[in-house]
C-alpha positions, 0 to 999 in steps of 0.5 A: 499499499502506497505510503501518504506523506502527514500533512498538519491536519493529522489527527492523533488519538490513543484509541480510534474508533471506526464506525459510530453504530451502537457497537462503536459507541458502546466501545467509546462509552467503555474506554471513556469510563476506564479514563482511556481517550477515544475518537470515533470516526464515522464516514456518514454526516452524522452517527447511529443512522441505521440504529435510527432507522431500526427505531422508525418501527418501534425502537426494539432494544432487547427481549425480556424472554429467560435468559438460557432460552435468549442466549440460544437466540445466537445459533452456532455462535451462542458459546462464543457470544455467551461470555460477552451477553452474560457481561451485558445481559438484557436486563443490564441493557434496560438499566443502562437505558434507564440511566440515560433518562429513558424509561422501558417497556415490555411489549406482549411479544417480550420485546423491550422498547422505549416508553415513547417506542423512538430511537432518538431520544436514546441516541441523543442522550447517548451522544451528550453523555459521550461528549461529556466523558470526552470522547470526540466525533469525527463525522464524514471521515471514512477509513479506507486502510493503512499505510505501510507503517501501521497508520490508518488513512482517513478520507475527510473533507479536508483531504486525506488524514493520517492517524495513528492510534495505540489502539483500533476498534473496528465497528463496521457494522455488516454488508445491509443498507449501504446507504446508511453506512454498512457497506461492507467495504471493509471486506478487501481491506482486510483480507489484503492484510490477511484476516479470515472472513465469511462472507457477508450474506444476508440475514433476516431476509425475504426470498424470491419464489418466482410467482407467476404474473397472474398470482403477482399481479393480485396479490403482491402486498398482501399480509398473510395472517394465522399461517404457520412455516415449515422448513427442515431441520435435519434428520427428518425433522420439519421445524415449525413456526406460527406467525404472519408475513407479506406476498411481494411481487417477487416472493415474500418477507415479513417478520415470520419469514425472517424468523427461519430465513438463516436456514433457508438462506444456507439451504439455497446457497447451498443447492440453488433452492429451498423449500418451504411448507405453509400450513394455512390453517395452523389452528385446525387438525389435518382430520379436521381439515379432511373432514371439512373439505370431505364434506359435500358441496352439491353445485358449489365450486371448490373455491367457495366450499374451501371458503366456507367451510375452512375461511380459504379465500383471497391470498391463501385461495391464490397460493393454493392454486399457485402451488398446488396441482388440480389433481391435488385440490381435486381430491379431499385427501391430498387437498387436506395435506396441501392445506397443511403442508403447502410447499413454496420453492425458494429460488433466491434470498432478496439483495443484501442491501435489502436485508434487516442485517447480514451474516458473515464476518471476521470469523472468530477463529481469527481473533484473540478474544475480540483482538484480529490474530493478524493485526496486532492492536486492531479489535472488532465488534459488532455486526462486521463479526461473523455471528447472527441473529434473529430480530427481536432485540438480539441484534442491538444486545449483541452490538453492545455486548461485543462492543464492551468486550472489545473495548475491555480487551483494548483496555487489558492490552494497553496495559500489558504494551505500555 
């Protein structure tokens, strides 16, 4: 990498935090509380942009479920994240928010929200505290890599700056919502430095199905409520989750789809497609569905019969026509089966920039704690680490926890390398 000549405007920081999202801000807070000077560099005009967007529909900050269950939401990375989450549990997240003067409540689903449901007051209070603690912020400062002698290269409005820090925390986010700053541009920079990363892929995402024009033109945008999705959980076991989602012009998206998106995405990326199953009548047993479907319908059409006996109409009726054959719909036994297990073939996950979050990133196997083994003094936090979680407050909680851990690791490393 070509070395750039330092300019009079070059900055000097003890610890440089690259990225002003929740992980970076929590790292800055933890360092400041330890008496360590921290400078936050962010490429956007203001920090916390994705955090603010997440709050538009209600700022879901964490989850109140039993902690043993909470940990399982992190899937394959649950055990490596456990020590970090143990140090900043959901209950501690709530206490921290309360310390900022923001009250919280638990919704009917167990999700935790600020009382006013908004992200902006929480972010304002947090930034005010950080500035009082001496944290310095540098907006429109984009990190683009290192010089040959280890200085951080920062593109700023006044030109390129070279920042020499005793330690660095990278908290650059994943690859979703590039317009808010999480663009994954750091992947090739770290790859060039020899850092092992897993490819970034969409998480909490929708899927393309490839509907017929007939179905898409009539049902795109319609919600499916009181349904269940089933998918292959391995060893011949179908895992079912109940909820709701939305039919799109090209496929499906929404909370229920996001909840099962990780295994389905992995199957699509591995095999080229994946099949999920829709239970259009999750409150009815298959025997009950068969009983109703087999009753004489007289001169009524099958669609009228299903609407009358089982409430199958609108988008549910459309899905039945789209995904089941005429022969299956004509036979009561087959019809009952597909109403309870309607196959829908997923062709591709939606693009990563549309996803709520991303999976992949710096592998934990490439780290000593949160420090990159190939880059001593460089630490990582947040979504750029190789973990993922469903929506429901799990993403934010882990971003906070990894930010705290990275800062604690920085403090320990600085103490050792004085």
